[in-house]
PDB file of N, CA, C and O in Angstrom:
ATOM      1  N   UNK A   1     289.358  32.141 174.934  1.00  0.00           N
ATOM      2  CA  UNK A   1     290.425  32.347 173.962  1.00  0.00           C
ATOM      3  C   UNK A   1     289.828  32.416 172.560  1.00  0.00           C
ATOM      4  O   UNK A   1     288.861  31.729 172.231  1.00  0.00           O
ATOM      5  N   UNK A   2     290.439  33.265 171.758  1.00  0.00           N
ATOM      6  CA  UNK A   2     290.050  33.443 170.365  1.00  0.00           C
ATOM      7  C   UNK A   2     291.275  33.209 169.494  1.00  0.00           C
ATOM      8  O   UNK A   2     292.371  33.666 169.817  1.00  0.00           O
ATOM      9  N   UNK A   3     291.088  32.498 168.391  1.00  0.00           N
ATOM     10  CA  UNK A   3     292.167  32.253 167.427  1.00  0.00           C
ATOM     11  C   UNK A   3     291.729  32.759 166.064  1.00  0.00           C
ATOM     12  O   UNK A   3     290.622  32.470 165.608  1.00  0.00           O
ATOM     13  N   UNK A   4     292.610  33.520 165.415  1.00  0.00           N
ATOM     14  CA  UNK A   4     292.296  34.009 164.074  1.00  0.00           C
ATOM     15  C   UNK A   4     293.490  33.841 163.140  1.00  0.00           C
ATOM     16  O   UNK A   4     294.638  33.717 163.566  1.00  0.00           O
ATOM     17  N   UNK A   5     293.172  33.842 161.868  1.00  0.00           N
ATOM     18  CA  UNK A   5     294.152  33.824 160.788  1.00  0.00           C
ATOM     19  C   UNK A   5     293.864  35.068 159.960  1.00  0.00           C
ATOM     20  O   UNK A   5     292.712  35.323 159.610  1.00  0.00           O
ATOM     21  N   UNK A   6     294.899  35.848 159.640  1.00  0.00           N
ATOM     22  CA  UNK A   6     294.697  37.083 158.886  1.00  0.00           C
ATOM     23  C   UNK A   6     295.708  37.200 157.762  1.00  0.00           C
ATOM     24  O   UNK A   6     296.852  36.762 157.879  1.00  0.00           O
ATOM     25  N   UNK A   7     295.260  37.804 156.667  1.00  0.00           N
ATOM     26  CA  UNK A   7     296.128  38.164 155.551  1.00  0.00           C
ATOM     27  C   UNK A   7     296.054  39.681 155.416  1.00  0.00           C
ATOM     28  O   UNK A   7     294.972  40.258 155.305  1.00  0.00           O
ATOM     29  N   UNK A   8     297.231  40.320 155.426  1.00  0.00           N
ATOM     30  CA  UNK A   8     297.306  41.777 155.367  1.00  0.00           C
ATOM     31  C   UNK A   8     297.812  42.184 153.985  1.00  0.00           C
ATOM     32  O   UNK A   8     298.867  41.732 153.541  1.00  0.00           O
ATOM     33  N   UNK A   9     297.050  43.040 153.313  1.00  0.00           N
ATOM     34  CA  UNK A   9     297.366  43.517 151.970  1.00  0.00           C
ATOM     35  C   UNK A   9     297.820  44.967 152.015  1.00  0.00           C
ATOM     36  O   UNK A   9     297.386  45.737 152.873  1.00  0.00           O
ATOM     37  N   UNK A  10     298.690  45.332 151.093  1.00  0.00           N
ATOM     38  CA  UNK A  10     299.169  46.703 150.980  1.00  0.00           C
ATOM     39  C   UNK A  10     300.683  46.723 150.902  1.00  0.00           C
ATOM     40  O   UNK A  10     301.305  45.735 150.514  1.00  0.00           O
ATOM     41  N   UNK A  11     301.272  47.849 151.270  1.00  0.00           N
ATOM     42  CA  UNK A  11     302.730  47.976 151.319  1.00  0.00           C
ATOM     43  C   UNK A  11     303.165  47.517 152.703  1.00  0.00           C
ATOM     44  O   UNK A  11     303.352  48.328 153.609  1.00  0.00           O
ATOM     45  N   UNK A  12     303.323  46.194 152.853  1.00  0.00           N
ATOM     46  CA  UNK A  12     303.580  45.608 154.168  1.00  0.00           C
ATOM     47  C   UNK A  12     304.827  44.723 154.206  1.00  0.00           C
ATOM     48  O   UNK A  12     305.087  44.071 155.217  1.00  0.00           O
ATOM     49  N   UNK A  13     305.587  44.693 153.139  1.00  0.00           N
ATOM     50  CA  UNK A  13     306.851  43.956 153.145  1.00  0.00           C
ATOM     51  C   UNK A  13     307.989  44.943 152.885  1.00  0.00           C
ATOM     52  O   UNK A  13     307.861  45.877 152.094  1.00  0.00           O
ATOM     53  N   UNK A  14     309.109  44.704 153.580  1.00  0.00           N
ATOM     54  CA  UNK A  14     310.277  45.563 153.420  1.00  0.00           C
ATOM     55  C   UNK A  14     310.159  46.894 154.143  1.00  0.00           C
ATOM     56  O   UNK A  14     310.909  47.828 153.860  1.00  0.00           O
ATOM     57  N   UNK A  15     309.212  46.983 155.084  1.00  0.00           N
ATOM     58  CA  UNK A  15     308.982  48.241 155.804  1.00  0.00           C
ATOM     59  C   UNK A  15     308.931  48.036 157.319  1.00  0.00           C
ATOM     60  O   UNK A  15     308.445  48.903 158.046  1.00  0.00           O
ATOM     61  N   UNK A  16     309.424  46.906 157.791  1.00  0.00           N
ATOM     62  CA  UNK A  16     309.435  46.630 159.221  1.00  0.00           C
ATOM     63  C   UNK A  16     308.099  46.201 159.795  1.00  0.00           C
ATOM     64  O   UNK A  16     307.901  46.228 161.009  1.00  0.00           O
ATOM     65  N   UNK A  17     307.187  45.806 158.928  1.00  0.00           N
ATOM     66  CA  UNK A  17     305.837  45.457 159.386  1.00  0.00           C
ATOM     67  C   UNK A  17     305.821  44.195 160.237  1.00  0.00           C
ATOM     68  O   UNK A  17     305.127  44.151 161.253  1.00  0.00           O
ATOM     69  N   UNK A  18     306.572  43.165 159.843  1.00  0.00           N
ATOM     70  CA  UNK A  18     306.586  41.936 160.655  1.00  0.00           C
ATOM     71  C   UNK A  18     307.131  42.212 162.053  1.00  0.00           C
ATOM     72  O   UNK A  18     306.589  41.711 163.037  1.00  0.00           O
ATOM     73  N   UNK A  19     308.180  42.993 162.147  1.00  0.00           N
ATOM     74  CA  UNK A  19     308.736  43.338 163.464  1.00  0.00           C
ATOM     75  C   UNK A  19     307.733  44.134 164.289  1.00  0.00           C
ATOM     76  O   UNK A  19     307.598  43.922 165.494  1.00  0.00           O
ATOM     77  N   UNK A  20     307.037  45.044 163.634  1.00  0.00           N
ATOM     78  CA  UNK A  20     305.982  45.821 164.294  1.00  0.00           C
ATOM     79  C   UNK A  20     304.897  44.896 164.839  1.00  0.00           C
ATOM     80  O   UNK A  20     304.488  45.029 165.992  1.00  0.00           O
ATOM     81  N   UNK A  21     304.431  43.962 164.015  1.00  0.00           N
ATOM     82  CA  UNK A  21     303.408  43.004 164.434  1.00  0.00           C
ATOM     83  C   UNK A  21     303.928  42.162 165.601  1.00  0.00           C
ATOM     84  O   UNK A  21     303.217  41.943 166.582  1.00  0.00           O
ATOM     85  N   UNK A  22     305.156  41.697 165.489  1.00  0.00           N
ATOM     86  CA  UNK A  22     305.766  40.877 166.538  1.00  0.00           C
ATOM     87  C   UNK A  22     305.801  41.623 167.870  1.00  0.00           C
ATOM     88  O   UNK A  22     305.418  41.069 168.901  1.00  0.00           O
ATOM     89  N   UNK A  23     306.255  42.864 167.854  1.00  0.00           N
ATOM     90  CA  UNK A  23     306.340  43.656 169.087  1.00  0.00           C
ATOM     91  C   UNK A  23     304.967  43.882 169.709  1.00  0.00           C
ATOM     92  O   UNK A  23     304.821  43.821 170.930  1.00  0.00           O
ATOM     93  N   UNK A  24     303.967  44.141 168.884  1.00  0.00           N
ATOM     94  CA  UNK A  24     302.614  44.358 169.394  1.00  0.00           C
ATOM     95  C   UNK A  24     302.009  43.072 169.955  1.00  0.00           C
ATOM     96  O   UNK A  24     301.354  43.094 170.997  1.00  0.00           O
ATOM     97  N   UNK A  25     302.225  41.967 169.273  1.00  0.00           N
ATOM     98  CA  UNK A  25     301.584  40.706 169.657  1.00  0.00           C
ATOM     99  C   UNK A  25     302.228  40.054 170.864  1.00  0.00           C
ATOM    100  O   UNK A  25     301.526  39.464 171.685  1.00  0.00           O
ATOM    101  N   UNK A  26     303.545  40.141 170.996  1.00  0.00           N
ATOM    102  CA  UNK A  26     304.220  39.397 172.059  1.00  0.00           C
ATOM    103  C   UNK A  26     303.878  39.909 173.453  1.00  0.00           C
ATOM    104  O   UNK A  26     304.227  39.271 174.446  1.00  0.00           O
ATOM    105  N   UNK A  27     303.210  41.039 173.541  1.00  0.00           N
ATOM    106  CA  UNK A  27     302.799  41.582 174.833  1.00  0.00           C
ATOM    107  C   UNK A  27     301.821  40.656 175.549  1.00  0.00           C
ATOM    108  O   UNK A  27     301.923  40.462 176.761  1.00  0.00           O
ATOM    109  N   UNK A  28     300.871  40.081 174.803  1.00  0.00           N
ATOM    110  CA  UNK A  28     299.849  39.265 175.456  1.00  0.00           C
ATOM    111  C   UNK A  28     299.163  38.255 174.529  1.00  0.00           C
ATOM    112  O   UNK A  28     298.074  37.773 174.840  1.00  0.00           O
ATOM    113  N   UNK A  29     299.789  37.936 173.399  1.00  0.00           N
ATOM    114  CA  UNK A  29     299.196  37.012 172.440  1.00  0.00           C
ATOM    115  C   UNK A  29     300.201  35.933 172.039  1.00  0.00           C
ATOM    116  O   UNK A  29     301.404  36.073 172.260  1.00  0.00           O
ATOM    117  N   UNK A  30     299.695  34.874 171.454  1.00  0.00           N
ATOM    118  CA  UNK A  30     300.519  33.780 170.940  1.00  0.00           C
ATOM    119  C   UNK A  30     300.276  33.652 169.445  1.00  0.00           C
ATOM    120  O   UNK A  30     299.213  34.022 168.947  1.00  0.00           O
ATOM    121  N   UNK A  31     301.274  33.123 168.727  1.00  0.00           N
ATOM    122  CA  UNK A  31     301.089  32.872 167.307  1.00  0.00           C
ATOM    123  C   UNK A  31     302.330  33.173 166.504  1.00  0.00           C
ATOM    124  O   UNK A  31     303.453  32.990 166.975  1.00  0.00           O
ATOM    125  N   UNK A  32     302.118  33.642 165.274  1.00  0.00           N
ATOM    126  CA  UNK A  32     303.242  33.906 164.381  1.00  0.00           C
ATOM    127  C   UNK A  32     302.842  34.871 163.268  1.00  0.00           C
ATOM    128  O   UNK A  32     301.661  35.112 163.018  1.00  0.00           O
ATOM    129  N   UNK A  33     303.870  35.415 162.609  1.00  0.00           N
ATOM    130  CA  UNK A  33     303.696  36.293 161.460  1.00  0.00           C
ATOM    131  C   UNK A  33     304.740  35.906 160.420  1.00  0.00           C
ATOM    132  O   UNK A  33     305.850  35.507 160.773  1.00  0.00           O
ATOM    133  N   UNK A  34     304.391  36.022 159.142  1.00  0.00           N
ATOM    134  CA  UNK A  34     305.364  35.746 158.076  1.00  0.00           C
ATOM    135  C   UNK A  34     304.970  36.457 156.787  1.00  0.00           C
ATOM    136  O   UNK A  34     303.799  36.743 156.541  1.00  0.00           O
ATOM    137  N   UNK A  35     305.997  36.735 155.965  1.00  0.00           N
ATOM    138  CA  UNK A  35     305.772  37.271 154.625  1.00  0.00           C
ATOM    139  C   UNK A  35     305.331  36.138 153.710  1.00  0.00           C
ATOM    140  O   UNK A  35     305.740  34.989 153.875  1.00  0.00           O
ATOM    141  N   UNK A  36     304.487  36.486 152.741  1.00  0.00           N
ATOM    142  CA  UNK A  36     304.093  35.530 151.712  1.00  0.00           C
ATOM    143  C   UNK A  36     304.673  35.980 150.381  1.00  0.00           C
ATOM    144  O   UNK A  36     304.966  37.159 150.187  1.00  0.00           O
ATOM    145  N   UNK A  37     304.834  35.040 149.474  1.00  0.00           N
ATOM    146  CA  UNK A  37     305.448  35.336 148.166  1.00  0.00           C
ATOM    147  C   UNK A  37     304.658  36.351 147.349  1.00  0.00           C
ATOM    148  O   UNK A  37     305.222  37.019 146.483  1.00  0.00           O
ATOM    149  N   UNK A  38     303.347  36.475 147.617  1.00  0.00           N
ATOM    150  CA  UNK A  38     302.516  37.399 146.835  1.00  0.00           C
ATOM    151  C   UNK A  38     302.562  38.842 147.342  1.00  0.00           C
ATOM    152  O   UNK A  38     301.829  39.695 146.843  1.00  0.00           O
ATOM    153  N   UNK A  39     303.425  39.125 148.337  1.00  0.00           N
ATOM    154  CA  UNK A  39     303.570  40.481 148.857  1.00  0.00           C
ATOM    155  C   UNK A  39     302.698  40.794 150.063  1.00  0.00           C
ATOM    156  O   UNK A  39     302.767  41.895 150.611  1.00  0.00           O
ATOM    157  N   UNK A  40     301.886  39.844 150.476  1.00  0.00           N
ATOM    158  CA  UNK A  40     301.063  40.032 151.661  1.00  0.00           C
ATOM    159  C   UNK A  40     301.802  39.526 152.898  1.00  0.00           C
ATOM    160  O   UNK A  40     302.859  38.904 152.794  1.00  0.00           O
ATOM    161  N   UNK A  41     301.231  39.799 154.059  1.00  0.00           N
ATOM    162  CA  UNK A  41     301.750  39.282 155.320  1.00  0.00           C
ATOM    163  C   UNK A  41     300.659  38.438 155.957  1.00  0.00           C
ATOM    164  O   UNK A  41     299.497  38.839 156.016  1.00  0.00           O
ATOM    165  N   UNK A  42     301.051  37.264 156.433  1.00  0.00           N
ATOM    166  CA  UNK A  42     300.125  36.315 157.051  1.00  0.00           C
ATOM    167  C   UNK A  42     300.349  36.310 158.559  1.00  0.00           C
ATOM    168  O   UNK A  42     301.487  36.293 159.027  1.00  0.00           O
ATOM    169  N   UNK A  43     299.253  36.325 159.312  1.00  0.00           N
ATOM    170  CA  UNK A  43     299.319  36.333 160.770  1.00  0.00           C
ATOM    171  C   UNK A  43     298.365  35.281 161.320  1.00  0.00           C
ATOM    172  O   UNK A  43     297.219  35.170 160.883  1.00  0.00           O
ATOM    173  N   UNK A  44     298.857  34.512 162.281  1.00  0.00           N
ATOM    174  CA  UNK A  44     298.004  33.611 163.056  1.00  0.00           C
ATOM    175  C   UNK A  44     298.175  34.028 164.504  1.00  0.00           C
ATOM    176  O   UNK A  44     299.300  34.106 164.999  1.00  0.00           O
ATOM    177  N   UNK A  45     297.074  34.297 165.188  1.00  0.00           N
ATOM    178  CA  UNK A  45     297.173  34.833 166.546  1.00  0.00           C
ATOM    179  C   UNK A  45     296.078  34.248 167.433  1.00  0.00           C
ATOM    180  O   UNK A  45     294.965  33.966 166.989  1.00  0.00           O
ATOM    181  N   UNK A  46     296.438  34.078 168.701  1.00  0.00           N
ATOM    182  CA  UNK A  46     295.508  33.542 169.678  1.00  0.00           C
ATOM    183  C   UNK A  46     295.665  34.290 170.998  1.00  0.00           C
ATOM    184  O   UNK A  46     296.775  34.641 171.398  1.00  0.00           O
ATOM    185  N   UNK A  47     294.546  34.526 171.664  1.00  0.00           N
ATOM    186  CA  UNK A  47     294.580  35.192 172.959  1.00  0.00           C
ATOM    187  C   UNK A  47     293.183  35.525 173.423  1.00  0.00           C
ATOM    188  O   UNK A  47     292.194  35.087 172.835  1.00  0.00           O
ATOM    189  N   UNK A  48     293.113  36.310 174.492  1.00  0.00           N
ATOM    190  CA  UNK A  48     291.821  36.777 174.977  1.00  0.00           C
ATOM    191  C   UNK A  48     291.158  37.618 173.896  1.00  0.00           C
ATOM    192  O   UNK A  48     291.828  38.380 173.199  1.00  0.00           O
ATOM    193  N   UNK A  49     289.852  37.482 173.755  1.00  0.00           N
ATOM    194  CA  UNK A  49     289.115  38.132 172.678  1.00  0.00           C
ATOM    195  C   UNK A  49     289.390  39.634 172.590  1.00  0.00           C
ATOM    196  O   UNK A  49     289.637  40.150 171.500  1.00  0.00           O
ATOM    197  N   UNK A  50     289.351  40.334 173.708  1.00  0.00           N
ATOM    198  CA  UNK A  50     289.577  41.784 173.666  1.00  0.00           C
ATOM    199  C   UNK A  50     290.999  42.120 173.221  1.00  0.00           C
ATOM    200  O   UNK A  50     291.207  43.098 172.503  1.00  0.00           O
ATOM    201  N   UNK A  51     291.976  41.321 173.642  1.00  0.00           N
ATOM    202  CA  UNK A  51     293.365  41.543 173.218  1.00  0.00           C
ATOM    203  C   UNK A  51     293.520  41.309 171.718  1.00  0.00           C
ATOM    204  O   UNK A  51     294.210  42.074 171.043  1.00  0.00           O
ATOM    205  N   UNK A  52     292.888  40.262 171.189  1.00  0.00           N
ATOM    206  CA  UNK A  52     292.954  39.975 169.751  1.00  0.00           C
ATOM    207  C   UNK A  52     292.288  41.104 168.960  1.00  0.00           C
ATOM    208  O   UNK A  52     292.817  41.539 167.937  1.00  0.00           O
ATOM    209  N   UNK A  53     291.137  41.577 169.428  1.00  0.00           N
ATOM    210  CA  UNK A  53     290.439  42.659 168.734  1.00  0.00           C
ATOM    211  C   UNK A  53     291.282  43.936 168.711  1.00  0.00           C
ATOM    212  O   UNK A  53     291.356  44.609 167.683  1.00  0.00           O
ATOM    213  N   UNK A  54     291.912  44.272 169.830  1.00  0.00           N
ATOM    214  CA  UNK A  54     292.776  45.455 169.878  1.00  0.00           C
ATOM    215  C   UNK A  54     293.982  45.283 168.958  1.00  0.00           C
ATOM    216  O   UNK A  54     294.389  46.224 168.277  1.00  0.00           O
ATOM    217  N   UNK A  55     294.545  44.087 168.941  1.00  0.00           N
ATOM    218  CA  UNK A  55     295.684  43.787 168.078  1.00  0.00           C
ATOM    219  C   UNK A  55     295.315  43.980 166.605  1.00  0.00           C
ATOM    220  O   UNK A  55     296.075  44.585 165.849  1.00  0.00           O
ATOM    221  N   UNK A  56     294.168  43.475 166.203  1.00  0.00           N
ATOM    222  CA  UNK A  56     293.730  43.608 164.805  1.00  0.00           C
ATOM    223  C   UNK A  56     293.557  45.078 164.437  1.00  0.00           C
ATOM    224  O   UNK A  56     293.906  45.473 163.324  1.00  0.00           O
ATOM    225  N   UNK A  57     293.038  45.880 165.327  1.00  0.00           N
ATOM    226  CA  UNK A  57     292.914  47.317 165.048  1.00  0.00           C
ATOM    227  C   UNK A  57     294.281  47.954 164.851  1.00  0.00           C
ATOM    228  O   UNK A  57     294.455  48.810 163.984  1.00  0.00           O
ATOM    229  N   UNK A  58     295.250  47.534 165.658  1.00  0.00           N
ATOM    230  CA  UNK A  58     296.615  48.034 165.524  1.00  0.00           C
ATOM    231  C   UNK A  58     297.219  47.609 164.186  1.00  0.00           C
ATOM    232  O   UNK A  58     297.874  48.406 163.515  1.00  0.00           O
ATOM    233  N   UNK A  59     296.996  46.350 163.802  1.00  0.00           N
ATOM    234  CA  UNK A  59     297.489  45.839 162.518  1.00  0.00           C
ATOM    235  C   UNK A  59     296.880  46.639 161.371  1.00  0.00           C
ATOM    236  O   UNK A  59     297.581  46.979 160.418  1.00  0.00           O
ATOM    237  N   UNK A  60     295.595  46.941 161.449  1.00  0.00           N
ATOM    238  CA  UNK A  60     294.925  47.707 160.386  1.00  0.00           C
ATOM    239  C   UNK A  60     295.513  49.108 160.244  1.00  0.00           C
ATOM    240  O   UNK A  60     295.523  49.667 159.147  1.00  0.00           O
ATOM    241  N   UNK A  61     295.999  49.674 161.334  1.00  0.00           N
ATOM    242  CA  UNK A  61     296.643  50.990 161.295  1.00  0.00           C
ATOM    243  C   UNK A  61     298.041  50.882 160.705  1.00  0.00           C
ATOM    244  O   UNK A  61     298.465  51.749 159.941  1.00  0.00           O
ATOM    245  N   UNK A  62     298.761  49.815 161.058  1.00  0.00           N
ATOM    246  CA  UNK A  62     300.115  49.602 160.556  1.00  0.00           C
ATOM    247  C   UNK A  62     301.145  50.442 161.287  1.00  0.00           C
ATOM    248  O   UNK A  62     300.824  51.176 162.221  1.00  0.00           O
ATOM    249  N   UNK A  63     302.382  50.321 160.848  1.00  0.00           N
ATOM    250  CA  UNK A  63     303.462  51.128 161.424  1.00  0.00           C
ATOM    251  C   UNK A  63     303.710  52.347 160.540  1.00  0.00           C
ATOM    252  O   UNK A  63     303.010  52.558 159.550  1.00  0.00           O
ATOM    253  N   UNK A  64     304.690  53.130 160.897  1.00  0.00           N
ATOM    254  CA  UNK A  64     304.977  54.384 160.198  1.00  0.00           C
ATOM    255  C   UNK A  64     305.234  54.206 158.704  1.00  0.00           C
ATOM    256  O   UNK A  64     304.822  55.040 157.897  1.00  0.00           O
ATOM    257  N   UNK A  65     305.913  53.125 158.338  1.00  0.00           N
ATOM    258  CA  UNK A  65     306.352  52.955 156.950  1.00  0.00           C
ATOM    259  C   UNK A  65     305.430  52.078 156.098  1.00  0.00           C
ATOM    260  O   UNK A  65     305.596  52.011 154.880  1.00  0.00           O
ATOM    261  N   UNK A  66     304.475  51.418 156.716  1.00  0.00           N
ATOM    262  CA  UNK A  66     303.574  50.537 155.962  1.00  0.00           C
ATOM    263  C   UNK A  66     302.327  51.289 155.512  1.00  0.00           C
ATOM    264  O   UNK A  66     302.025  52.384 155.988  1.00  0.00           O
ATOM    265  N   UNK A  67     301.618  50.667 154.584  1.00  0.00           N
ATOM    266  CA  UNK A  67     300.316  51.171 154.137  1.00  0.00           C
ATOM    267  C   UNK A  67     299.403  49.957 154.022  1.00  0.00           C
ATOM    268  O   UNK A  67     299.472  49.212 153.045  1.00  0.00           O
ATOM    269  N   UNK A  68     298.563  49.763 155.006  1.00  0.00           N
ATOM    270  CA  UNK A  68     297.650  48.623 155.021  1.00  0.00           C
ATOM    271  C   UNK A  68     296.412  48.986 154.204  1.00  0.00           C
ATOM    272  O   UNK A  68     295.717  49.956 154.508  1.00  0.00           O
ATOM    273  N   UNK A  69     296.145  48.196 153.165  1.00  0.00           N
ATOM    274  CA  UNK A  69     294.972  48.434 152.321  1.00  0.00           C
ATOM    275  C   UNK A  69     293.756  47.684 152.845  1.00  0.00           C
ATOM    276  O   UNK A  69     292.650  48.222 152.877  1.00  0.00           O
ATOM    277  N   UNK A  70     293.968  46.435 153.256  1.00  0.00           N
ATOM    278  CA  UNK A  70     292.865  45.655 153.823  1.00  0.00           C
ATOM    279  C   UNK A  70     293.431  44.467 154.592  1.00  0.00           C
ATOM    280  O   UNK A  70     294.568  44.046 154.383  1.00  0.00           O
ATOM    281  N   UNK A  71     292.599  43.942 155.491  1.00  0.00           N
ATOM    282  CA  UNK A  71     292.959  42.776 156.284  1.00  0.00           C
ATOM    283  C   UNK A  71     291.811  41.788 156.196  1.00  0.00           C
ATOM    284  O   UNK A  71     290.685  42.102 156.583  1.00  0.00           O
ATOM    285  N   UNK A  72     292.090  40.591 155.686  1.00  0.00           N
ATOM    286  CA  UNK A  72     291.091  39.517 155.633  1.00  0.00           C
ATOM    287  C   UNK A  72     291.287  38.644 156.865  1.00  0.00           C
ATOM    288  O   UNK A  72     292.394  38.177 157.128  1.00  0.00           O
ATOM    289  N   UNK A  73     290.216  38.425 157.616  1.00  0.00           N
ATOM    290  CA  UNK A  73     290.299  37.698 158.881  1.00  0.00           C
ATOM    291  C   UNK A  73     289.354  36.508 158.860  1.00  0.00           C
ATOM    292  O   UNK A  73     288.213  36.605 158.410  1.00  0.00           O
ATOM    293  N   UNK A  74     289.854  35.381 159.358  1.00  0.00           N
ATOM    294  CA  UNK A  74     289.030  34.181 159.508  1.00  0.00           C
ATOM    295  C   UNK A  74     289.281  33.595 160.894  1.00  0.00           C
ATOM    296  O   UNK A  74     290.418  33.549 161.363  1.00  0.00           O
ATOM    297  N   UNK A  75     288.210  33.151 161.541  1.00  0.00           N
ATOM    298  CA  UNK A  75     288.352  32.437 162.809  1.00  0.00           C
ATOM    299  C   UNK A  75     288.894  31.046 162.525  1.00  0.00           C
ATOM    300  O   UNK A  75     288.528  30.424 161.527  1.00  0.00           O
ATOM    301  N   UNK A  76     289.762  30.560 163.395  1.00  0.00           N
ATOM    302  CA  UNK A  76     290.309  29.209 163.265  1.00  0.00           C
ATOM    303  C   UNK A  76     290.234  28.513 164.611  1.00  0.00           C
ATOM    304  O   UNK A  76     290.129  29.160 165.653  1.00  0.00           O
ATOM    305  N   UNK A  77     290.290  27.192 164.581  1.00  0.00           N
ATOM    306  CA  UNK A  77     290.183  26.411 165.811  1.00  0.00           C
ATOM    307  C   UNK A  77     291.487  26.393 166.597  1.00  0.00           C
ATOM    308  O   UNK A  77     291.469  26.492 167.824  1.00  0.00           O
ATOM    309  N   UNK A  78     292.610  26.267 165.912  1.00  0.00           N
ATOM    310  CA  UNK A  78     293.897  26.137 166.584  1.00  0.00           C
ATOM    311  C   UNK A  78     294.984  26.631 165.647  1.00  0.00           C
ATOM    312  O   UNK A  78     294.946  26.349 164.450  1.00  0.00           O
ATOM    313  N   UNK A  79     295.955  27.367 166.179  1.00  0.00           N
ATOM    314  CA  UNK A  79     296.995  27.924 165.316  1.00  0.00           C
ATOM    315  C   UNK A  79     298.357  27.263 165.477  1.00  0.00           C
ATOM    316  O   UNK A  79     299.324  27.688 164.846  1.00  0.00           O
ATOM    317  N   UNK A  80     298.450  26.223 166.315  1.00  0.00           N
ATOM    318  CA  UNK A  80     299.710  25.488 166.486  1.00  0.00           C
ATOM    319  C   UNK A  80     300.859  26.410 166.871  1.00  0.00           C
ATOM    320  O   UNK A  80     301.807  26.588 166.106  1.00  0.00           O
ATOM    321  N   UNK A  81     300.769  26.987 168.044  1.00  0.00           N
ATOM    322  CA  UNK A  81     301.814  27.892 168.530  1.00  0.00           C
ATOM    323  C   UNK A  81     302.579  27.236 169.675  1.00  0.00           C
ATOM    324  O   UNK A  81     302.200  26.167 170.155  1.00  0.00           O
ATOM    325  N   UNK A  82     303.648  27.877 170.103  1.00  0.00           N
ATOM    326  CA  UNK A  82     304.497  27.357 171.178  1.00  0.00           C
ATOM    327  C   UNK A  82     304.484  28.287 172.383  1.00  0.00           C
ATOM    328  O   UNK A  82     305.535  28.532 172.974  1.00  0.00           O
ATOM    329  N   UNK A  83     303.333  28.807 172.759  1.00  0.00           N
ATOM    330  CA  UNK A  83     303.194  29.727 173.896  1.00  0.00           C
ATOM    331  C   UNK A  83     304.056  30.968 173.754  1.00  0.00           C
ATOM    332  O   UNK A  83     304.554  31.505 174.744  1.00  0.00           O
ATOM    333  N   UNK A  84     304.231  31.420 172.524  1.00  0.00           N
ATOM    334  CA  UNK A  84     304.963  32.650 172.251  1.00  0.00           C
ATOM    335  C   UNK A  84     304.482  33.217 170.927  1.00  0.00           C
ATOM    336  O   UNK A  84     303.663  32.597 170.249  1.00  0.00           O
ATOM    337  N   UNK A  85     304.977  34.377 170.554  1.00  0.00           N
ATOM    338  CA  UNK A  85     304.686  34.945 169.245  1.00  0.00           C
ATOM    339  C   UNK A  85     306.001  35.033 168.500  1.00  0.00           C
ATOM    340  O   UNK A  85     306.973  35.585 169.016  1.00  0.00           O
ATOM    341  N   UNK A  86     306.042  34.491 167.284  1.00  0.00           N
ATOM    342  CA  UNK A  86     307.297  34.437 166.541  1.00  0.00           C
ATOM    343  C   UNK A  86     307.166  34.969 165.127  1.00  0.00           C
ATOM    344  O   UNK A  86     306.069  35.085 164.582  1.00  0.00           O
ATOM    345  N   UNK A  87     308.308  35.286 164.552  1.00  0.00           N
ATOM    346  CA  UNK A  87     308.391  35.661 163.143  1.00  0.00           C
ATOM    347  C   UNK A  87     308.863  34.442 162.395  1.00  0.00           C
ATOM    348  O   UNK A  87     309.926  33.897 162.693  1.00  0.00           O
ATOM    349  N   UNK A  88     308.083  34.009 161.424  1.00  0.00           N
ATOM    350  CA  UNK A  88     308.467  32.861 160.594  1.00  0.00           C
ATOM    351  C   UNK A  88     309.015  33.338 159.272  1.00  0.00           C
ATOM    352  O   UNK A  88     308.675  34.421 158.794  1.00  0.00           O
ATOM    353  N   UNK A  89     309.878  32.509 158.678  1.00  0.00           N
ATOM    354  CA  UNK A  89     310.419  32.864 157.364  1.00  0.00           C
ATOM    355  C   UNK A  89     309.609  32.224 156.269  1.00  0.00           C
ATOM    356  O   UNK A  89     309.911  32.407 155.090  1.00  0.00           O
TER     357      UNK A  89
END
């Protein structure tokens, strides 16, 4: 299992990006996504390494209405999830 924390920069709020991330992640990953006050989106995700890597590539591409400028990623030990992927406020 791999756990990461990511901050996504760009036009990623108000464009359905959290829902997009949620739909992609809930297939085979655990964790959460939320908007931050500075206009970025924060993601904590855990799963099999290959699934996490594929997910990050999808996040970097974004959805139709978003424009991802960059994604900062850090490995973490534990993301405190509830065996699901959720959208946090």
